[in-house]
C-alpha positions in Angstrom: -29.8 65.0 -45.5 -28.5 66.2 -42.1 -25.0 65.4 -40.8 -23.7 66.1 -37.3 -19.9 66.7 -37.2 -18.1 66.6 -33.9 -15.0 68.8 -34.5 -13.1 67.4 -31.5 -13.4 63.8 -32.8 -12.5 65.0 -36.3 -9.5 66.9 -35.0 -8.2 64.0 -32.9 -8.6 61.4 -35.6 -7.0 63.6 -38.2 -4.1 64.5 -35.9 -3.3 60.9 -35.2 -3.7 59.8 -38.8 -1.6 62.6 -40.3 1.2 62.2 -37.8 1.4 58.5 -38.7 1.3 59.3 -42.4 4.0 61.9 -42.1 6.3 59.6 -40.2 5.9 56.8 -42.7 6.3 59.2 -45.6 9.6 60.4 -44.1 10.9 56.9 -43.8 9.9 56.0 -47.4 11.5 59.1 -49.0 14.5 59.0 -46.6 13.8 62.5 -45.3 14.6 62.9 -41.6 12.2 65.0 -39.6 11.9 65.6 -35.9 8.8 64.4 -33.9 8.0 68.0 -33.1 7.9 69.0 -36.8 5.7 66.1 -37.7 3.4 66.8 -34.8 3.3 70.5 -35.7 2.5 69.7 -39.3 -0.3 67.2 -38.2 -1.7 69.8 -35.7 -1.7 72.5 -38.4 -3.4 70.2 -40.9 -6.1 69.1 -38.4 -6.8 72.7 -37.3 -7.2 73.8 -40.9 -9.4 70.8 -41.7 -11.8 71.8 -38.9 -11.8 75.4 -40.0 -12.5 74.3 -43.6 -15.4 72.1 -42.4 -17.0 75.0 -40.5 -16.6 77.5 -43.4 -17.8 74.9 -46.0 -20.9 74.2 -44.0 -21.6 77.9 -43.9 -21.2 78.1 -47.7 -18.0 80.2 -47.6 -15.9 77.6 -49.4 -16.9 76.3 -52.8 -13.9 74.1 -53.6 -12.9 72.1 -50.5 -10.6 69.8 -52.5 -8.4 72.8 -53.5 -8.3 73.9 -49.8 -7.3 70.4 -48.7 -4.6 70.2 -51.3 -3.2 73.5 -50.0 -3.4 72.1 -46.4 -1.5 69.0 -47.5 1.2 71.1 -49.2 1.6 73.2 -46.0 1.9 70.1 -43.9 4.6 68.7 -46.1 6.5 71.9 -46.0 6.3 72.1 -42.2 7.4 68.5 -41.8 10.1 68.1 -44.5 11.2 71.4 -45.9 14.9 72.1 -46.2 16.6 75.3 -47.2 16.4 75.9 -51.0 14.1 72.9 -51.4 12.9 72.4 -55.0 9.1 72.7 -55.4 8.9 69.4 -57.3 10.4 67.5 -54.3 7.7 68.9 -52.0 5.1 67.8 -54.5 6.7 64.4 -54.8 6.6 63.9 -51.1 2.9 65.0 -51.1 2.2 62.2 -53.7 3.9 59.7 -51.4 1.9 60.9 -48.4 -1.3 60.4 -50.5 -0.3 56.8 -51.4 0.5 56.1 -47.7 -2.9 57.5 -46.7 -4.8 55.3 -49.2 -2.9 52.3 -48.1 -3.6 52.9 -44.4 -7.3 53.6 -45.2 -7.5 50.4 -47.3 -5.9 48.4 -44.5 -8.3 49.7 -41.9 -11.3 49.0 -44.1 -10.0 45.5 -44.9 -9.4 44.7 -41.2 -12.9 46.0 -40.2 -14.9 44.6 -43.2 -13.2 41.4 -44.1 -12.0 40.0 -40.8 -13.7 39.0 -37.5 -12.7 42.3 -36.0 -15.8 44.0 -37.4 -18.1 41.2 -36.4 -16.9 41.1 -32.8 -16.9 44.9 -32.6 -20.6 44.9 -33.4 -21.3 42.0 -31.1 -19.7 43.7 -28.2 -22.0 46.7 -28.8 -19.2 49.1 -29.7 -20.9 49.9 -33.0 -24.4 49.8 -34.3 -25.8 49.5 -37.8 -25.0 52.4 -40.1 -22.7 54.0 -37.5 -19.2 55.0 -38.4 -16.3 53.2 -36.9 -15.4 54.6 -33.5 -12.6 57.2 -33.5 -10.5 55.3 -31.0 -10.6 52.2 -33.3 -9.3 54.4 -36.1 -6.5 55.7 -33.9 -5.6 52.2 -32.8 -5.6 51.0 -36.3 -3.5 53.9 -37.5 -1.0 53.1 -34.7 -0.9 49.4 -35.7 -0.4 50.4 -39.4 2.5 52.7 -38.3 4.2 50.0 -36.3 3.8 47.4 -39.2 4.9 50.0 -41.8 8.1 50.8 -39.8 8.8 47.1 -39.4 8.4 46.5 -43.1 10.7 49.4 -43.9 13.3 48.2 -41.4 13.3 44.8 -43.0 13.6 46.2 -46.5 16.5 48.4 -45.3 18.3 45.4 -43.8 17.8 43.5 -47.1 19.2 46.5 -49.0 22.2 46.9 -46.7 22.9 43.2 -47.2 22.8 43.7 -50.9 25.1 46.7 -50.7 28.1 44.7 -49.5 28.7 43.7 -53.1 30.2 46.3 -55.5 31.1 46.5 -59.1 34.7 47.7 -59.2 36.5 48.8 -62.3 40.3 48.8 -62.0 42.1 51.2 -64.4 45.7 50.9 -65.4 46.8 53.1 -68.3 44.3 52.6 -71.1 43.2 49.2 -69.8 40.2 48.5 -67.5 39.0 45.4 -65.7 35.6 45.0 -64.0 35.5 42.9 -60.9 32.8 41.9 -58.4 34.0 42.9 -55.0 32.9 42.3 -51.4 33.0 45.1 -48.8 34.9 43.3 -46.1 34.6 44.8 -42.6 37.4 42.6 -41.5 39.9 44.1 -44.0 41.9 46.8 -42.3 45.1 46.6 -44.4 46.9 49.8 -44.9 50.0 50.8 -46.8 52.7 51.1 -44.2 54.3 54.4 -45.3 51.2 56.5 -46.2 48.6 54.7 -44.1 46.2 54.6 -47.1 43.7 51.8 -47.2 44.6 48.7 -49.2 42.1 46.6 -51.2 42.8 42.9 -52.1 42.2 41.4 -55.5 43.0 38.0 -57.0 46.0 38.4 -59.3 44.6 35.9 -61.8 41.6 38.2 -62.4 43.6 41.3 -63.3 46.7 39.7 -64.9 45.4 40.6 -68.3 45.8 44.3 -67.6 49.3 43.9 -66.1 52.6 43.1 -67.7 53.2 39.3 -68.0 56.7 39.5 -66.6 55.5 41.4 -63.6 52.7 38.9 -62.9 55.2 36.1 -63.2 57.6 37.8 -60.7 54.8 38.2 -58.2 53.8 34.6 -58.4 57.4 33.6 -58.1 57.7 35.6 -54.9 54.7 33.9 -53.4 55.7 30.4 -54.5 59.4 30.5 -53.6 59.7 33.6 -51.4 62.3 34.9 -53.8 62.3 38.6 -54.5 63.2 39.3 -58.2 65.1 42.5 -58.3 63.1 43.6 -61.4 59.9 43.4 -59.3 60.6 46.8 -57.8 61.8 48.5 -60.9 59.2 50.8 -62.5 56.3 49.2 -60.7 56.2 51.2 -57.5 55.2 48.2 -55.4 54.7 48.1 -51.6 55.0 45.1 -49.3 51.7 44.9 -47.3 52.0 43.0 -44.0 49.0 40.9 -43.0 48.1 38.2 -40.6 45.5 35.6 -41.4 43.1 34.2 -38.9 44.7 31.3 -36.9 48.2 32.1 -38.0 50.6 33.6 -35.5 53.1 35.1 -37.9 52.7 38.0 -40.3 53.0 37.5 -44.0 53.5 39.8 -46.9 51.3 40.7 -49.9 52.6 42.5 -52.9 50.8 45.8 -53.3 50.7 48.2 -56.2 49.3 51.7 -56.8 47.0 51.7 -59.8 45.8 54.7 -61.7 42.2 54.8 -60.4 39.3 52.6 -59.3 35.6 53.1 -60.0 33.2 51.9 -57.4 29.5 51.3 -58.1 26.6 49.6 -56.3 22.8 50.2 -56.3 23.0 53.6 -54.6 26.6 54.9 -54.9 28.8 55.6 -57.8 32.3 57.2 -57.4 36.0 56.8 -58.2 39.3 57.3 -56.5 42.7 58.1 -57.8 45.9 56.2 -57.1 44.5 53.5 -54.7 46.6 50.7 -53.3 45.7 47.1 -54.3 47.2 44.0 -52.8 47.7 41.1 -55.2 46.4 37.7 -53.8 47.7 34.6 -55.5 44.6 32.4 -54.9 40.8 32.4 -54.8 39.0 34.6 -52.3 35.5 33.0 -52.7 35.2 29.3 -53.6 31.8 29.9 -55.2 33.2 32.6 -57.4 30.7 35.2 -56.1 33.5 37.8 -55.7 37.1 38.2 -56.6 38.1 41.3 -54.6 38.0 42.4 -50.9 37.4 46.1 -50.4 38.8 47.9 -47.4 36.1 47.8 -44.6 36.8 51.2 -43.1 37.0 53.0 -46.5 33.7 51.5 -47.7 31.9 52.3 -44.5 32.9 56.0 -44.9 31.7 56.0 -48.5 28.4 54.3 -47.5 
């Protein structure tokens, strides 16, 4: 059987295809890479592919799959390598690029074979029986797959960012701990007046079981009657946190305390901080009970 290979067509198709695959792979594995590095990697891979085809046709290469694997590894290194990169990470990104390649190839075949695109393509005379799909159709399809892939990844990222506004927070006071569902509130910019440290807000009823009963009663008495119990200050290290609610002209005060530590956790981040300030709110923050604490907006943005 005789095959004619047009190296210029092979080079252009592979260049376009590999560039799209590398860009999508970078988005999936969250590895930033410049356009130049991706183009250089795709150009290198396309050039090596053409060289391999020539050498293989001359009988100088007996194992083309091995050579292709080496080419793919080299492309991944050129596009995504960082200083002191672990070899298993490079191999992992190679696997992802293979999966992306299979998906794009499957989408192109499905579009051509199972939709009216293939029918009209043949009708218009752009293809004949037993002839391969035109190279510009492949490039156009790869570009469409790239745009669709980036759109899907963007939507998934937006969904993930929406989910990340909720945190699991553990408040620690002495040997006692309390887990609370918290909302990262971008509108919360409360700070402790003296140190300027960020202040989180929590419902006092949620953490009352890890605080002294007499202290909790004194705080509630302050909110109800605006009477400051002298014992409220003693041994509690409280701070009065000024705040202004939406639609109210005058500032009010929240009782703030410094607890031993807080642990923050969501689907991607897990850390803890020492001696944070927490303002005690005598009420309900969410009527549906979806959260019981408001995290400082600026602090959580820096952590994210």
